[in-house]
C-alpha positions in Angstrom: 161.9 -112.5 40.4 164.4 -112.4 37.6 162.8 -110.4 35.7 163.1 -107.4 38.3 167.4 -108.6 39.1 167.6 -108.1 35.6 166.5 -104.6 35.7 167.8 -104.2 38.6 171.6 -104.4 38.2 171.5 -102.7 34.9 169.8 -100.2 37.0 173.2 -100.3 39.1 175.1 -100.6 36.3 173.8 -96.9 35.4 173.8 -95.1 38.4 177.5 -96.6 39.5 179.1 -95.4 36.0 177.2 -91.8 36.0 177.3 -90.9 39.6 179.1 -92.5 42.3 182.8 -91.7 41.6 182.0 -88.1 41.6 180.0 -88.4 45.9 183.0 -90.8 46.6 186.3 -87.8 45.8 183.7 -84.9 47.0 183.6 -87.3 49.9 187.5 -88.2 50.2 188.0 -85.1 49.6 185.7 -83.3 52.6 187.2 -86.4 55.1 190.1 -85.7 54.2 190.6 -81.8 54.3 188.6 -81.9 57.6 191.1 -84.4 58.9 194.0 -82.1 58.5 192.5 -79.0 59.9 191.7 -82.2 62.5 195.7 -81.9 63.0 195.7 -78.4 64.3 193.5 -78.7 66.9 194.4 -78.1 70.6 190.6 -78.7 72.4 188.7 -81.3 72.4 188.3 -85.2 72.0 189.4 -85.7 68.4 188.0 -89.0 68.0 184.2 -87.6 68.4 185.0 -85.3 66.2 185.9 -87.4 63.1 183.0 -89.8 64.5 180.4 -87.0 64.9 181.1 -85.8 61.6 182.1 -88.9 59.6 178.4 -90.2 60.9 177.1 -86.4 59.6 178.3 -87.6 56.5 177.9 -90.6 55.7 174.2 -89.7 56.1 173.6 -85.9 54.7 175.5 -87.2 51.7 173.7 -90.5 51.3 170.2 -88.9 51.8 170.9 -86.6 48.9 172.1 -89.1 46.5 169.2 -91.1 47.4 166.9 -88.4 46.8 169.2 -87.6 43.5 168.3 -90.7 42.3 165.3 -91.1 43.4 163.4 -88.0 41.8 164.1 -89.1 38.1 163.7 -92.2 38.6 160.5 -92.6 35.7 161.2 -89.0 34.3 164.2 -90.3 33.2 163.1 -93.4 31.5 159.6 -91.2 29.7 161.9 -89.0 29.1 164.4 -91.1 26.4 161.6 -93.7 26.0 162.8 -96.0 26.9 160.2 -97.1 29.4 157.6 -97.6 26.0 159.9 -99.6 25.3 160.4 -101.9 27.9 157.1 -102.3 28.9 155.6 -103.8 25.4 158.2 -106.7 26.2 156.4 -109.3 29.1 156.9 -106.6 31.6 154.9 -105.5 34.3 154.2 -101.6 35.9 155.5 -103.1 39.5 157.8 -105.9 38.0 159.7 -102.3 36.3 159.4 -100.0 39.5 160.5 -102.5 41.5 163.5 -102.9 39.7 164.4 -99.7 39.1 164.6 -99.1 42.9 166.6 -102.6 43.4 169.1 -101.5 41.4 168.8 -97.5 42.8 169.1 -99.2 46.9 172.1 -101.7 45.1 173.8 -98.3 44.0 172.9 -96.3 47.7 174.4 -99.6 50.3 177.6 -99.4 48.1 178.2 -95.9 48.6 177.8 -95.8 52.5 180.1 -99.1 53.0 182.7 -96.9 50.7 181.9 -94.5 52.7 181.9 -96.6 56.2 184.8 -98.4 54.9 186.7 -94.5 55.0 185.2 -93.4 58.5 187.2 -96.0 59.6 190.0 -95.6 58.0 190.4 -92.3 59.5 188.9 -93.1 63.2 192.3 -95.9 63.0 194.5 -93.6 62.1 194.0 -91.6 64.8 192.6 -94.3 67.5 194.3 -98.2 66.7 191.6 -100.2 66.8 189.3 -100.9 65.2 185.0 -98.4 66.1 183.0 -101.8 65.9 180.3 -99.5 67.4 179.8 -96.9 64.6 177.4 -100.1 63.1 175.1 -99.1 65.7 174.1 -96.0 64.3 175.5 -97.0 60.4 173.1 -99.3 60.6 169.9 -97.0 60.8 171.0 -94.9 58.6 171.0 -97.3 55.7 167.2 -97.8 56.7 167.0 -94.3 56.3 168.5 -94.3 53.4 166.4 -97.2 52.2 162.9 -94.9 52.9 164.5 -91.9 51.5 164.7 -93.8 48.3 161.9 -95.6 48.6 160.0 -91.5 49.5 161.8 -90.3 46.1 160.3 -93.4 44.2 156.7 -92.9 45.4 156.9 -88.7 44.5 158.8 -89.7 41.1 155.3 -91.4 40.4 153.6 -88.9 39.8 155.8 -85.5 40.0 158.1 -84.2 38.4 162.3 -84.0 39.3 161.6 -80.7 41.0 158.8 -81.9 42.7 159.6 -84.7 43.0 162.8 -83.7 44.9 160.8 -80.4 47.0 158.7 -83.7 48.4 161.6 -86.1 49.2 163.7 -82.7 51.5 160.6 -81.6 52.8 159.5 -85.2 54.3 163.0 -85.9 55.0 163.1 -82.5 57.7 160.2 -82.8 58.7 161.3 -86.6 59.8 164.0 -85.2 61.4 161.6 -83.0 63.4 158.6 -85.2 64.4 158.4 -84.5 68.0 158.6 -80.3 67.8 155.7 -81.0 65.3 154.6 -82.8 68.0 155.1 -80.7 70.9 153.9 -77.6 69.2 150.2 -80.0 68.2 150.1 -80.2 71.8 150.9 -76.2 73.3 149.7 -74.8 70.3 145.8 -73.5 70.4 145.0 -73.1 66.8 142.8 -75.8 66.4 143.6 -76.3 62.5 147.7 -76.1 63.1 147.0 -78.8 65.1 145.5 -80.9 63.0 148.4 -79.9 60.4 151.0 -80.9 62.8 149.0 -84.2 64.5 148.6 -85.1 60.5 152.5 -84.6 59.3 153.2 -86.0 62.7 151.9 -89.9 62.7 151.2 -89.7 58.2 155.4 -89.0 58.1 157.7 -90.9 58.7 160.2 -90.2 62.8 163.3 -90.4 60.7 164.5 -89.4 64.5 163.7 -93.4 65.3 167.0 -93.6 63.5 169.1 -91.4 64.5 171.7 -92.9 67.0 174.3 -90.6 66.3 174.6 -88.7 69.7 174.7 -91.7 71.4 177.1 -93.9 69.4 179.7 -90.5 69.7 179.7 -90.2 73.0 179.5 -93.9 74.6 175.9 -93.8 75.3 173.3 -97.2 76.7 171.9 -98.4 73.5 169.4 -101.6 73.8 168.7 -104.3 71.3 165.8 -103.7 71.8 165.5 -99.9 70.7 168.0 -100.7 67.3 164.8 -103.9 66.4 162.3 -101.5 67.0 163.7 -98.1 64.8 165.1 -101.3 61.7 161.5 -103.4 61.6 160.2 -99.1 61.9 161.7 -97.9 58.9 161.7 -101.9 57.4 157.4 -101.7 57.2 157.4 -98.0 56.1 159.3 -98.5 53.2 157.6 -101.4 51.8 154.2 -99.8 52.5 155.7 -96.0 50.7 156.6 -98.7 47.8 153.4 -100.7 47.6 151.1 -97.0 47.3 154.3 -96.5 44.9 153.2 -99.5 42.8 150.0 -98.8 42.9 150.1 -95.1 41.4 151.9 -96.2 39.3 150.0 -99.0 37.3 146.8 -96.7 36.9 149.5 -94.0 35.8 148.8 -92.7 32.2 151.9 -93.5 30.3 150.2 -92.0 26.6 
């Protein structure tokens, strides 16, 4: 466990220096610019627009960060040849992989927390009360981002950064279109297309299970059962993907 924590902390320090500052700066500028435009609007519920835009921005920025930090997880270490030095020490491959994932996961968590504070501050400016209800959407977003990071980790264990990014983005898009895939599978008469749609629907994660943005923004009821199911679903799916990543990485030829 100490080895995993040491690798995780080192990965976190590297990531925080390389990426987090620029992504946070971009988020801050985007939110500030939007709030200035919003001040000139005369139609619509300002606070709902802010919440909807803010939650969408957190999800989008977080997803991009998860993909970009995850796809180079193994490739970057192999390119620098540091992985060969690390693995000559008494460190198992699975410890290395879990440590890298843990460090990037922590980076992603810090990123989302800071963006959440920014969104809370902006909401408080327009409506002087702390919008705790947003946490019903933000917590599932965090779990979704951890799942996306695990997917990027999985592909990085055997593919190039370009292919890893492409595949992970594909999983993200399909994961948010699972409902449409199921409808298409039920309606089509093409047996091959139906098989493909069914396979993608059941094999890939349904990310819409973790999307509570619309319900939170429009104050629709959300049961605790829905939240618990979504989080457990994300945890189990993430654990399965990490397990598959470890198995593939254990068998990969590093020569």
